[in-house]
C-alpha positions in Angstrom: 35.8 -5.0 4.3 33.3 -7.9 4.5 31.0 -5.7 6.6 31.0 -2.9 4.1 30.2 -5.3 1.3 27.5 -6.9 3.3 26.0 -3.5 4.1 26.0 -2.5 0.5 24.4 -5.8 -0.5 21.6 -5.3 2.1 20.9 -1.8 0.9 20.6 -3.0 -2.7 18.1 -5.7 -1.6 16.1 -3.3 0.5 15.9 -0.8 -2.4 14.7 -3.5 -4.9 12.1 -4.7 -2.4 10.7 -1.1 -2.0 10.6 -0.7 -5.8 8.6 -3.9 -6.3 5.1 -3.5 -7.6 2.3 -5.1 -5.7 -1.0 -6.3 -7.2 -3.9 -4.2 -6.1 -6.0 -7.1 -4.8 -3.2 -8.3 -2.6 -2.6 -4.9 -1.1 -6.3 -4.3 -0.6 -6.6 -7.6 1.3 -3.7 -6.6 3.6 -5.2 -3.2 4.3 -8.6 -4.8 5.0 -7.0 -7.2 7.5 -5.4 -4.2 9.3 -8.7 -2.2 9.3 -10.7 -5.1 10.7 -8.1 -5.8 13.4 -8.5 -2.2 14.6 -12.2 -2.8 15.1 -13.7 -0.8 12.2 -16.8 -2.6 11.0 -18.3 -0.3 8.4 -16.0 0.9 5.7 -15.3 1.0 2.0 -12.1 0.3 0.2 -12.0 1.0 -3.5 -9.3 0.6 -6.2 -9.2 3.6 -8.6 -6.9 5.0 -11.2 -4.5 7.6 -9.7 -6.1 10.3 -11.9 -9.6 9.6 -10.3 -8.5 10.4 -6.8 -10.1 13.7 -5.7 -9.1 13.7 -2.0 -5.5 12.6 -1.2 -6.5 12.2 2.5 -8.6 9.1 1.5 -5.6 7.3 -0.1 -4.4 4.4 2.0 -2.3 2.6 -0.6 -0.7 2.7 -4.0 -0.3 -0.4 -6.3 0.6 -1.5 -9.7 3.6 0.7 -9.9 1.7 3.8 -8.7 -0.8 3.7 -11.5 -3.7 2.9 -9.1 -4.6 4.0 -5.6 -6.7 2.4 -2.9 -9.0 4.8 -1.2 -10.7 4.3 2.2 -14.0 5.7 3.4 -15.5 5.0 6.8 -19.2 4.5 6.6 -21.3 6.2 9.3 -24.1 4.3 10.8 
């Protein structure tokens, strides 16, 4: 019985963590760290309103409750 209660409690915690909104600047910094770690040196990350996204393939993150998106573009040399 304790295991079932613990399992339900963990699921509730995981669900609330997934639903939490993240500030755009914080998420952008995390994404930049991952991009730089993969060796990409010339790129652009931009925070835009979700309605301003023209190509969904460029979206690498969603923030502020889904109202804004972070788009990525690799700059060619």
